[in-house]
Structures are given as structure tokens and as C-alpha cells.
Kinemage of the C-alpha trace (Angstrom):
@kinemage 1
@onewidth
@group {chain A} dominant
@subgroup {mainchain}
@vectorlist {calphas} color= white
{ca met a 1} P 0.000 0.000 0.000
{ca phe a 2} L 2.911 2.363 0.691
{ca lys a 3} L 3.864 2.780 -2.988
{ca trp a 4} L 0.210 2.942 -3.980
{ca ile a 5} L -0.457 6.111 -1.946
{ca leu a 6} L 2.652 7.985 -3.146
{ca lys a 7} L 2.294 10.726 -5.775
{ca gln a 8} L 1.245 9.522 -9.198
{ca pro a 9} L 2.802 10.805 -12.459
{ca asp a 10} L 0.972 13.276 -14.696
{ca ser a 11} L -1.421 11.689 -17.170
{ca gln a 12} L -0.081 11.135 -20.679
{ca lys a 13} L -3.604 11.565 -22.046
{ca ile a 14} L -4.265 15.323 -22.227
{ca val a 15} L -7.828 16.670 -22.260
{ca pro a 16} L -8.520 18.597 -25.514
{ca pro a 17} L -8.569 22.416 -25.032
{ca glu a 18} L -12.238 22.704 -25.988
{ca lys a 19} L -13.197 20.220 -23.246
{ca val a 20} L -10.994 21.607 -20.448
{ca ala a 21} L -13.625 23.931 -18.927
{ca ser a 22} L -16.426 21.348 -18.806
{ca thr a 23} L -14.096 18.580 -17.611
{ca tyr a 24} L -12.718 20.858 -14.891
{ca lys a 25} L -16.253 21.532 -13.563
{ca trp a 26} L -17.163 17.857 -13.395
{ca arg a 27} L -13.855 16.939 -11.805
{ca gln a 28} L -14.164 19.746 -9.249
{ca phe a 29} L -17.640 18.530 -8.352
{ca gly a 30} L -16.267 15.014 -7.879
{ca val a 31} L -13.408 16.263 -5.706
{ca leu a 32} L -15.822 18.292 -3.546
{ca leu a 33} L -18.009 15.220 -3.059
{ca ala a 34} L -14.990 13.022 -2.293
{ca thr a 35} L -13.623 15.408 0.350
{ca cys a 36} L -17.022 16.047 1.980
{ca ile a 37} L -18.211 12.429 1.981
{ca gly a 38} L -14.748 11.249 2.970
{ca tyr a 39} L -14.527 13.585 5.945
{ca ile a 40} L -18.041 12.605 7.031
{ca gly a 41} L -16.725 9.020 7.041
{ca tyr a 42} L -13.823 10.048 9.262
{ca tyr a 43} L -16.213 11.603 11.779
{ca ile a 44} L -18.529 8.585 11.734
{ca ile a 45} L -15.605 6.408 12.841
{ca arg a 46} L -14.201 8.992 15.243
{ca leu a 47} L -17.399 9.459 17.244
{ca val a 48} L -18.733 5.901 17.534
{ca phe a 49} L -16.952 5.292 20.844
{ca thr a 50} L -17.981 8.700 22.212
{ca thr a 51} L -21.612 8.085 21.281
{ca glu a 52} L -21.622 4.580 22.793
{ca gln a 53} L -19.684 5.424 25.977
{ca asn a 54} L -22.651 5.094 28.376
{ca asp a 55} L -23.615 1.656 27.026
{ca ile a 56} L -19.957 0.581 27.116
{ca met a 57} L -19.672 1.627 30.769
{ca lys a 58} L -22.748 -0.428 31.678
{ca ala a 59} L -21.902 -3.505 29.612
{ca tyr a 60} L -18.150 -3.639 30.291
{ca his a 61} L -18.281 -2.272 33.861
{ca phe a 62} L -16.012 0.639 32.975
{ca ser a 63} L -15.814 3.754 35.124
{ca thr a 64} L -15.971 7.329 33.879
{ca ala a 65} L -12.217 7.497 34.494
{ca asn a 66} L -11.697 4.463 32.221
{ca ile a 67} L -13.661 6.148 29.417
{ca gly a 68} L -11.675 9.334 29.975
{ca leu a 69} L -8.395 7.429 29.620
{ca ile a 70} L -9.476 5.886 26.319
{ca leu a 71} L -10.663 9.232 24.932
{ca ser a 72} L -7.482 10.978 26.093
{ca cys a 73} L -5.427 8.491 24.025
{ca phe a 74} L -7.273 9.698 20.955
{ca gly a 75} L -6.791 13.385 21.795
{ca ile a 76} L -3.048 13.066 22.369
{ca gly a 77} L -2.509 10.794 19.387
{ca tyr a 78} L -4.548 13.011 17.082
{ca gly a 79} L -2.655 16.160 17.971
{ca val a 80} L 0.714 14.525 17.304
{ca ala a 81} L -0.553 12.697 14.196
{ca lys a 82} L -1.875 15.912 12.640
{ca leu a 83} L 1.714 17.171 12.462
{ca phe a 84} L 3.462 14.062 11.125
{ca met a 85} L 0.699 12.724 8.891
{ca gly a 86} L 0.143 16.219 7.495
{ca val a 87} L 3.803 16.543 6.534
{ca phe a 88} L 3.770 13.091 4.919
{ca ala a 89} L 0.646 14.022 2.904
{ca asp a 90} L 2.763 16.377 0.755
{ca lys a 91} L 4.557 13.402 -0.773
{ca cys a 92} L 1.416 11.347 -1.426
{ca asp a 93} L -1.534 11.169 -3.790
{ca ser a 94} L -4.067 13.168 -1.724
{ca asn a 95} L -7.134 11.227 -2.840
{ca arg a 96} L -5.588 7.823 -2.154
{ca tyr a 97} L -4.167 9.147 1.117
{ca leu a 98} L -7.668 10.243 2.170
{ca met a 99} L -9.082 6.825 1.292
{ca ala a 100} L -6.236 4.916 3.012
{ca gly a 101} L -6.683 6.833 6.270
{ca leu a 102} L -10.418 6.103 6.366
{ca phe a 103} L -9.898 2.440 5.442
{ca leu a 104} L -7.336 1.926 8.223
{ca ser a 105} L -9.540 3.797 10.724
{ca ala a 106} L -12.478 1.535 9.847
{ca val a 107} L -10.354 -1.608 10.300
{ca leu a 108} L -9.134 -0.421 13.704
{ca asn a 109} L -12.733 0.433 14.605
{ca ile a 110} L -13.711 -3.208 14.012
{ca phe a 111} L -11.017 -4.340 16.454
{ca leu a 112} L -12.136 -1.667 18.931
{ca gly a 113} L -15.663 -3.051 18.851
{ca ser a 114} L -14.401 -6.606 19.310
{ca thr a 115} L -12.510 -6.181 22.599
{ca lys a 116} L -13.430 -5.470 26.201
{ca asn a 117} L -9.833 -5.023 27.354
{ca leu a 118} L -9.216 -1.473 28.612
{ca tyr a 119} L -5.532 -1.312 27.673
{ca leu a 120} L -6.103 -2.759 24.216
{ca met a 121} L -8.844 -0.171 23.691
{ca met a 122} L -6.428 2.593 24.677
{ca leu a 123} L -3.846 1.312 22.177
{ca leu a 124} L -6.440 1.003 19.401
{ca met a 125} L -7.737 4.530 20.034
{ca phe a 126} L -4.220 5.900 19.827
{ca leu a 127} L -3.560 4.062 16.548
{ca met a 128} L -6.916 5.224 15.201
{ca ala a 129} L -5.955 8.803 16.045
{ca val a 130} L -2.859 8.391 13.853
{ca thr a 131} L -4.897 7.208 10.866
{ca gln a 132} L -7.505 9.924 11.504
{ca gly a 133} L -4.720 12.481 11.193
{ca met a 134} L -4.533 11.694 7.470
{ca gly a 135} L -7.968 13.116 6.657
{ca ala a 136} L -7.850 16.880 7.026
{ca ala a 137} L -4.447 17.306 5.367
{ca ala a 138} L -5.547 15.327 2.299
{ca cys a 139} L -8.834 17.223 1.954
{ca gln a 140} L -7.276 20.662 2.384
{ca lys a 141} L -4.586 19.857 -0.140
{ca met a 142} L -7.119 18.727 -2.741
{ca ile a 143} L -9.116 21.930 -2.315
{ca gln a 144} L -5.949 23.992 -2.689
{ca leu a 145} L -4.979 22.128 -5.878
{ca trp a 146} L -8.405 22.185 -7.536
{ca trp a 147} L -9.763 25.717 -6.914
{ca gly a 148} L -8.440 29.214 -7.494
{ca pro a 149} L -8.786 32.031 -4.947
{ca arg a 150} L -12.126 33.255 -6.322
{ca met a 151} L -13.949 30.091 -5.232
{ca arg a 152} L -11.593 28.485 -2.732
{ca gly a 153} L -13.104 30.109 0.364
{ca thr a 154} L -16.599 28.895 -0.513
{ca met a 155} L -15.467 25.349 -1.339
{ca tyr a 156} L -13.306 25.156 1.767
{ca ser a 157} L -16.234 26.308 3.938
{ca ile a 158} L -18.539 23.678 2.434
{ca trp a 159} L -15.943 20.976 3.137
{ca ser a 160} L -15.303 22.293 6.642
{ca ser a 161} L -19.013 21.954 7.457
{ca ala a 162} L -18.815 18.216 6.711
{ca his a 163} L -17.660 17.483 10.251
{ca asn a 164} L -20.932 18.894 11.633
{ca ala a 165} L -22.866 16.602 9.267
{ca gly a 166} L -20.620 13.688 10.221
{ca ser a 167} L -21.440 14.172 13.904
{ca phe a 168} L -25.181 13.914 13.291
{ca ile a 169} L -24.878 11.059 10.773
{ca cys a 170} L -22.816 9.098 13.295
{ca val a 171} L -25.605 9.380 15.877
{ca ala a 172} L -28.153 8.254 13.249
{ca ile a 173} L -26.033 5.224 12.304
{ca val a 174} L -25.570 4.270 15.951
{ca gln a 175} L -29.315 4.474 16.607
{ca leu a 176} L -30.088 2.431 13.491
{ca ala a 177} L -27.545 -0.249 14.420
{ca val a 178} L -28.880 -0.441 17.984
{ca phe a 179} L -32.392 -0.963 16.583
{ca leu a 180} L -31.364 -3.537 13.957
{ca phe a 181} L -29.023 -5.564 16.174
{ca ser a 182} L -30.854 -5.397 19.521
{ca gly a 183} L -28.361 -3.091 21.194
{ca ser a 184} L -25.241 -5.153 20.396
{ca ile a 185} L -22.220 -2.907 21.006
{ca pro a 186} L -19.879 -4.759 18.582
{ca ala a 187} L -22.567 -4.535 15.868
{ca val a 188} L -22.651 -0.746 16.218
{ca phe a 189} L -18.899 -0.535 15.567
{ca tyr a 190} L -19.089 -3.009 12.675
{ca thr a 191} L -21.955 -1.090 11.029
{ca ala a 192} L -19.986 2.160 11.124
{ca ser a 193} L -16.967 0.429 9.576
{ca val a 194} L -19.002 -1.157 6.767
{ca ile a 195} L -20.462 2.229 5.836
{ca ser a 196} L -16.952 3.717 5.881
{ca phe a 197} L -15.683 0.960 3.558
{ca ile a 198} L -18.406 1.951 1.085
{ca ile a 199} L -17.321 5.583 1.410
{ca cys a 200} L -13.736 4.504 0.625
{ca ile a 201} L -14.921 3.196 -2.752
{ca leu a 202} L -16.747 6.473 -3.442
{ca ile a 203} L -13.604 8.475 -2.650
{ca leu a 204} L -11.599 6.544 -5.246
{ca leu a 205} L -14.339 6.892 -7.874
{ca leu a 206} L -15.066 10.583 -7.354
{ca gly a 207} L -11.807 12.268 -6.341
{ca ala a 208} L -8.425 12.979 -7.888
{ca asp a 209} L -5.137 14.147 -6.425
{ca arg a 210} L -4.528 17.095 -8.753
{ca pro a 211} L -5.653 18.229 -12.225
{ca lys a 212} L -2.575 16.968 -14.117
{ca val a 213} L -3.235 13.397 -12.935
{ca val a 214} L -6.399 13.391 -15.074
{ca gly a 215} L -4.924 15.279 -18.039
{ca leu a 216} L -6.015 18.799 -17.079
{ca pro a 217} L -3.806 21.905 -16.689
{ca asp a 218} L -2.873 22.728 -13.093
{ca ile a 219} L -4.919 25.347 -11.267
{ca ser a 220} L -2.215 28.007 -11.631
{ca thr a 221} L -2.307 27.661 -15.410
{ca tyr a 222} L -6.098 27.401 -15.540
{ca thr a 223} L -7.002 30.357 -13.268
{ca gly a 224} L -3.741 32.267 -12.856
{ca asp a 225} L -3.658 31.227 -9.195
{ca lys a 226} L -0.438 32.055 -7.375
{ca val a 227} L 0.900 31.972 -3.838
{ca ile a 228} L 2.654 35.049 -2.448
{ca leu a 229} L 5.245 33.956 0.100
{ca asp a 230} L 6.317 35.951 3.161
{ca asn a 231} L 9.353 37.296 1.298
{ca gly a 232} L 7.155 38.634 -1.509
{ca gln a 233} L 8.160 35.914 -3.976
{ca val a 234} L 5.470 34.226 -6.066
{ca ser a 235} L 5.028 30.436 -6.196
{ca thr a 236} L 2.828 28.531 -8.651
{ca ser a 237} L 4.325 25.036 -8.456
{ca asp a 238} L 2.436 22.136 -6.872
{ca gln a 239} L 5.445 19.768 -6.813
{ca thr a 240} L 9.051 19.910 -5.608
{ca asp a 241} L 12.170 17.772 -5.292
{ca leu a 242} L 12.819 19.080 -1.764
{ca ser a 243} L 12.704 16.542 1.047
{ca ile a 244} L 10.037 16.589 3.762
{ca thr a 245} L 12.562 18.061 6.226
{ca gln a 246} L 13.653 20.803 3.800
{ca ile a 247} L 10.035 21.766 3.086
{ca phe a 248} L 9.189 21.875 6.783
{ca ile a 249} L 12.167 24.021 7.788
{ca lys a 250} L 12.085 26.445 4.840
{ca tyr a 251} L 8.364 26.983 4.367
{ca ile a 252} L 6.905 26.264 7.823
{ca leu a 253} L 9.331 26.935 10.668
{ca lys a 254} L 10.907 29.983 8.986
{ca asn a 255} L 7.599 31.449 7.791
{ca lys a 256} L 6.385 34.216 10.130
{ca leu a 257} L 2.877 34.169 8.674
{ca val a 258} L 2.563 30.434 9.326
{ca trp a 259} L 3.332 31.111 12.984
{ca ala a 260} L 0.909 34.042 13.157
{ca val a 261} L -1.957 32.080 11.603
{ca thr a 262} L -1.171 28.999 13.709
{ca leu a 263} L -1.239 30.964 16.972
{ca thr a 264} L -4.478 32.628 15.848
{ca ser a 265} L -6.010 29.209 15.283
{ca met a 266} L -4.737 27.913 18.628
{ca ser a 267} L -6.365 30.868 20.401
{ca leu a 268} L -9.655 30.340 18.572
{ca tyr a 269} L -9.596 26.620 19.394
{ca leu a 270} L -9.234 27.558 23.047
{ca val a 271} L -12.372 29.701 22.720
{ca arg a 272} L -14.262 27.029 20.755
{ca tyr a 273} L -13.620 24.212 23.212
{ca gly a 274} L -13.723 26.575 26.187
{ca ile a 275} L -17.361 27.197 25.302
{ca gln a 276} L -18.410 23.902 23.694
{ca ser a 277} L -16.914 21.562 26.314
{ca trp a 278} L -18.434 23.433 29.236
{ca ile a 279} L -21.888 24.406 27.912
{ca pro a 280} L -23.816 21.839 30.039
{ca ser a 281} L -21.960 22.597 33.285
{ca tyr a 282} L -21.916 26.376 32.785
{ca leu a 283} L -25.592 26.706 31.861
{ca val a 284} L -26.801 24.419 34.671
{ca gln a 285} L -24.548 25.795 37.415
{ca asn a 286} L -24.496 29.437 36.425
{ca lys a 287} L -27.654 30.136 34.425
{ca gly a 288} L -30.260 27.814 35.935
{ca phe a 289} L -30.841 25.669 32.810
{ca asp a 290} L -32.430 22.229 33.017
{ca pro a 291} L -29.692 19.574 32.500
{ca ala a 292} L -31.538 17.906 29.597
{ca ala a 293} L -32.088 21.244 27.841
{ca ala a 294} L -28.433 22.190 28.334
{ca lys a 295} L -27.325 19.077 26.401
{ca trp a 296} L -29.468 20.058 23.414
{ca val a 297} L -27.837 23.485 23.361
{ca ile a 298} L -24.557 21.818 22.319
{ca gly a 299} L -26.265 20.438 19.208
{ca ile a 300} L -27.744 23.854 18.432
{ca phe a 301} L -24.331 25.473 18.819
{ca glu a 302} L -22.818 23.001 16.307
{ca leu a 303} L -25.571 22.734 13.720
{ca ala a 304} L -26.475 26.418 13.537
{ca ser a 305} L -22.936 27.270 12.430
{ca val a 306} L -23.147 25.467 9.075
{ca pro a 307} L -24.951 28.070 6.899
{ca gly a 308} L -23.084 30.999 8.450
{ca val a 309} L -19.676 29.435 7.857
{ca ile a 310} L -20.445 28.844 4.170
{ca ile a 311} L -21.803 32.373 3.711
{ca ile a 312} L -18.814 33.987 5.434
{ca gly a 313} L -16.441 31.862 3.354
{ca ala a 314} L -18.170 33.152 0.207
{ca ile a 315} L -17.868 36.727 1.506
{ca ser a 316} L -14.110 36.266 1.888
{ca asp a 317} L -13.997 35.197 -1.788
{ca ala a 318} L -16.039 38.252 -2.819
{ca leu a 319} L -13.536 40.459 -0.969
{ca lys a 320} L -10.709 39.030 -3.110
{ca gly a 321} L -9.333 36.679 -0.448
{ca arg a 322} L -9.108 39.168 2.437
{ca arg a 323} L -9.669 36.359 4.891
{ca ala a 324} L -7.811 37.928 7.824
{ca thr a 325} L -9.973 41.069 7.616
{ca val a 326} L -13.199 39.018 7.548
{ca ser a 327} L -11.926 36.968 10.502
{ca ile a 328} L -11.223 40.111 12.544
{ca val a 329} L -14.825 41.260 12.085
{ca cys a 330} L -16.060 37.798 13.132
{ca val a 331} L -13.946 37.688 16.290
{ca ile a 332} L -15.049 41.184 17.344
{ca gly a 333} L -18.670 40.077 16.867
{ca met a 334} L -17.879 36.932 18.837
{ca leu a 335} L -16.626 39.068 21.749
{ca leu a 336} L -19.977 40.861 21.850
{ca cys a 337} L -21.811 37.522 21.908
{ca leu a 338} L -19.492 36.263 24.650
{ca thr a 339} L -20.497 39.258 26.760
{ca cys a 340} L -24.198 38.380 26.352
{ca tyr a 341} L -23.445 34.731 27.121
{ca phe a 342} L -21.511 35.607 30.273
{ca phe a 343} L -23.675 38.345 31.746
{ca ser a 344} L -27.265 37.734 30.576
{ca ser a 345} L -29.634 35.676 32.717
{ca asn a 346} L -32.346 35.460 30.045
{ca his a 347} L -32.362 31.928 28.618
{ca thr a 348} L -33.616 33.027 25.190
{ca val a 349} L -30.891 35.680 24.899
{ca ile a 350} L -28.247 33.139 25.919
{ca ile a 351} L -29.362 30.593 23.292
{ca ile a 352} L -29.512 33.273 20.567
{ca ala a 353} L -26.032 34.461 21.587
{ca leu a 354} L -24.739 30.863 21.295
{ca ile a 355} L -26.316 30.395 17.855
{ca ile a 356} L -24.691 33.574 16.524
{ca met a 357} L -21.441 32.783 18.332
{ca gly a 358} L -21.280 29.332 16.725
{ca asn a 359} L -21.099 31.026 13.323
{ca leu a 360} L -18.619 33.657 14.469
{ca ile a 361} L -16.264 31.055 15.982
{ca tyr a 362} L -16.382 28.412 13.256
{ca ala a 363} L -16.146 30.938 10.390
{ca pro a 364} L -12.720 32.367 11.373
{ca leu a 365} L -11.555 28.858 12.334
{ca thr a 366} L -12.443 27.757 8.813
{ca leu a 367} L -10.783 30.800 7.238
{ca val a 368} L -7.532 30.446 9.185
{ca gly a 369} L -7.452 26.811 8.090
{ca leu a 370} L -7.533 28.108 4.525
{ca met a 371} L -5.110 30.969 5.237
{ca ile a 372} L -2.442 28.584 6.535
{ca asn a 373} L -2.559 26.826 3.144
{ca glu a 374} L -2.469 30.076 1.162
{ca val a 375} L 0.776 31.379 2.665
{ca val a 376} L 2.864 28.354 1.641
{ca pro a 377} L 3.585 26.748 -1.766
{ca lys a 378} L 1.088 24.087 -2.808
{ca phe a 379} L 3.657 21.360 -2.191
{ca ala a 380} L 3.760 22.383 1.504
{ca val a 381} L -0.009 22.467 2.188
{ca gly a 382} L 0.001 19.188 4.129
{ca ala a 383} L 2.878 20.351 6.319
{ca ser a 384} L 1.158 23.674 7.118
{ca thr a 385} L -2.120 21.876 7.924
{ca gly a 386} L -0.366 19.415 10.220
{ca phe a 387} L 1.675 22.111 11.955
{ca met a 388} L -1.435 24.131 12.770
{ca gly a 389} L -3.370 21.021 13.823
{ca phe a 390} L -0.665 20.106 16.321
{ca phe a 391} L -1.041 23.467 18.106
{ca gln a 392} L -4.846 23.365 17.870
{ca tyr a 393} L -5.219 20.062 19.671
{ca ile a 394} L -2.149 19.761 21.890
{ca phe a 395} L -2.373 23.315 23.233
{ca gly a 396} L -5.724 24.882 22.264
{ca glu a 397} L -8.037 22.018 23.187
{ca thr a 398} L -5.961 20.962 26.213
{ca leu a 399} L -5.968 24.482 27.674
{ca ala a 400} L -9.704 24.777 27.022
{ca thr a 401} L -10.509 21.608 28.939
{ca ala a 402} L -7.818 20.910 31.536
{ca leu a 403} L -6.806 24.511 32.365
{ca ile a 404} L -10.330 25.944 32.467
{ca gly a 405} L -11.518 23.019 34.607
{ca ile a 406} L -8.759 23.646 37.160
{ca leu a 407} L -9.305 27.427 37.180
{ca val a 408} L -13.093 27.086 37.637
{ca asp a 409} L -12.530 24.750 40.590
{ca his a 410} L -10.334 27.358 42.272
{ca phe a 411} L -11.808 30.690 41.205
{ca gly a 412} L -15.284 30.012 39.788
{ca trp a 413} L -16.638 30.656 36.280
{ca ile a 414} L -15.220 34.188 36.181
{ca ala a 415} L -11.847 32.531 35.538
{ca ser a 416} L -13.252 30.805 32.445
{ca asn a 417} L -14.667 34.115 31.200
{ca thr a 418} L -11.286 35.803 31.636
{ca val a 419} L -9.425 33.082 29.714
{ca leu a 420} L -11.891 33.232 26.809
{ca tyr a 421} L -11.734 37.022 26.609
{ca gly a 422} L -7.945 36.896 26.690
{ca ala a 423} L -7.739 34.239 23.962
{ca ser a 424} L -10.108 36.252 21.736
{ca ile a 425} L -7.995 39.393 22.086
{ca val a 426} L -4.817 37.443 21.285
{ca ala a 427} L -6.531 36.106 18.138
{ca val a 428} L -7.444 39.647 17.038
{ca leu a 429} L -3.858 40.844 17.503
{ca phe a 430} L -2.403 38.012 15.395
{ca leu a 431} L -5.088 38.535 12.745
{ca leu a 432} L -4.189 42.233 12.539
{ca tyr a 433} L -0.543 41.284 12.023
{ca thr a 434} L -1.573 38.772 9.329
{ca ala a 435} L -3.804 41.258 7.503
{ca ile a 436} L -1.077 43.935 7.464
{ca ser a 437} L 1.596 41.445 6.371
{ca glu a 438} L -0.543 40.073 3.537
{ca arg a 439} L -1.187 43.596 2.251
{ca gln a 440} L 2.538 44.398 2.268
{ca met a 441} L 3.323 41.097 0.496
{ca arg a 442} L 0.818 41.830 -2.275
{ca lys a 443} L 2.383 45.250 -2.831
{ca lys a 444} L 5.895 43.772 -2.908
{ca ala a 445} L 4.838 41.087 -5.371
{ca ala a 446} L 3.198 43.681 -7.630
{ca glu a 447} L 6.362 45.836 -7.844
């Protein structure tokens, strides 16, 4: 399989000039479907254990601490895997890489559903986290290689919303499997894996690594797309002879904009999980919500963000790729919603604030995910995605859960509010730096 997922040569069969435009549209549609359906498959596998945790505790006599240990193995493994698997994605066929990651995740999921051993479950969750780390890098790279800047923000936002759909589809699959197989826990895991195997076939049929693999001109030739690097130089190439280490040092570690966008994303992840992870506890303890109603608010927070994220992504395209500027406006709006969320006691106002805030958090998170790819050459997209993902999960999510939990225990919910305000302000500062730097780079490139 190793050779199979490596980059494939350009096709010797070239699409005739008069058919390029129509072929491009059909291929782009196939790539969009492959990335969206593929990422939904990743989330179906990722969330089966989380969805089934209460039944697993009852059937296997696990404690909450046992479940926490298993889930923590995924969180740690995923954060590390995002970095290494993202870097490796730059040397592979993105479409096959996407399929391989889902296939391996589904196989590991079968083993996870077949064991009751705590330590084996922890190992399997860690290994699954590694294979799950292949998904986002492959999808983001395909979007970067198949769309120019005029449409990339919209397409990226549509793909980014797939994880919300995946979360709900996973719950539906679990409920269906429970009904069909009389509550059998292994059957739930097996059902999710079978559906993911079918999705693997669809990925191979619908997607493609890059235009030249199917006889089309690359996106730079087709749309005039170019990448302006932090030194003002212009890059249009989607391949390189540089090694993984050379790419990572030259275009990631030494790129100031990569650091700025990464730290922005880390700050926003802290806000996202600082709200999302604590919605039930915060609303019940601090706002007098019914516990059952508070759980539903999490679903509202997630689902309501989908249309807003797509619309804001399209707005960033309409503004000629000024993604940092759009993100600044979103974060400022998010700060206003945070204030309502923190200080209002009206339940309706709080829910409305969360609905709006879901859009204003996920939109800039989506845009910075695109920005990190747009400040490096196309052959370094996987590395930039992995680098940012490492900081998002190892630092952003960890601080949002572990740190906020400790601070609330000692100082009350005002400590959580302070951390979230601080993280939002840090995000605005880095976004301002990014917006100014991008403007200067465009001027330098135009000279």
C-alpha cells in the first residue's frame, strides 16, 4: 500500500482544449463530493466510541475514568498525528491518502468493537488517532490544488461543514444499528466500519489528487492562481524535489505568517472548546438551565454554524481573499456575543447568543485553516495543515478543557470568562498582524 499512496505521475492523455472547462467543472464537483463524503466518514468512525460510551460503561463495567483514559489516548494521538501525517501528505496522492486513512480507521474500529480489554482499547484509540490524522491534510490539499482564490473560500467552507454533518450522521447510524441488532455494542462498531468501507470506494471513484493526474492543466495555469510567500516571492508550483525536512524548515518553521496564523487558530480553538466543552456545566450551574435542555444546546451550537460558515467563506472570496480582515470582524462580533453569554440571565438571549457565536467562531476557524494553506507553496499544504493542527489540539483544546476546569474549581466561572476574553484578544492581535503582512506582500509582489 505504501507505494500505492505515493504521488502519481501526470497523465499522458491530455484533455482537448475545448473540453478543459467542462471537464474541470465535473472533476471539481467530484473532488468536492470526495472530500465532503470522505470527511463525514472520518467523523462517523471517530465518534462511535464517544456516542456509545454510556452503554460501554454499563456492559463492560467501565468507570468514567476508564472512558476518559481511552478518549485521552485519541486526543493526544490526534494532535501529534496531525503534524506528522500532514507533513507526509505532501509526498502522497491526496485522494488515495484520504481513502487509506479512512480504510485503516475503519479496520481499527472493528477491532475496537471486538474487545473489552481497557488497555487494548487505549492502544487502538491511539492508533486510530494516527490514521484519523490523514484526513484533514488530504482534503485541504485537494481543495488547494483544484480551486483558485475566487472560489476556494466557498469550497473550503462547504468541506469544513462536513464534520458537523458527520457528527449527526454518526448518531443516526448508531441508533439504526442499535435498533437492527438489539443493542449489540460490537454490531454498532461493525456497522460504522461497513459504511466507511463503502465511502472509501466512493472516494476513489469521485476524487483525484490534482488536475494533471487526469490530463487537465494545473490550477495556476487554468485560473492564474499564485501563492505570495512571506518574502514577496510568487510560487505557482504544486510539486518539488525538496525533502520533507527541507520543506518543513524552509516553508513552515521559517515562515512568520505560518506562525501568526497557527497561533491565531490555537487561540480560537481555546475559545471554541472553552465554550463547547463546558456548555452543560456552565448553563446548569451558572444560568439555571435544566440539565436535559443544556445538552441540546450543544447540538444547536454546532448545527447552527453550518450556513453561516459557508456564507462567510463566500464573503471572503467576494472580498478578493481578504480572509484575515473578515476573521477580525467575526472575532469582534464573537466578543460581543461572549459578553451576552456571560452576563445575561435570560435563557432566550443566551441561546440566541450561542447560535450567533457558533457562526462567528467556526467561520474564522475555517478561514484560518484556509489561510495557513495560502501562505505556503502548494507542495507544503500538508505540512502547514499538520503544523497548525498540532497546536490546535495539543495546546488549544488541552488548555480549554484541563486549564479551564482547574481554574473554575479554584476561582469560579469568572476565571473561564477571563481566559476566553484573553484568547479572543490574542486572536485579534495576530489577525491584525496577518492582515497587514498580507497587504505588504501583495504590494511587494506587484512591484
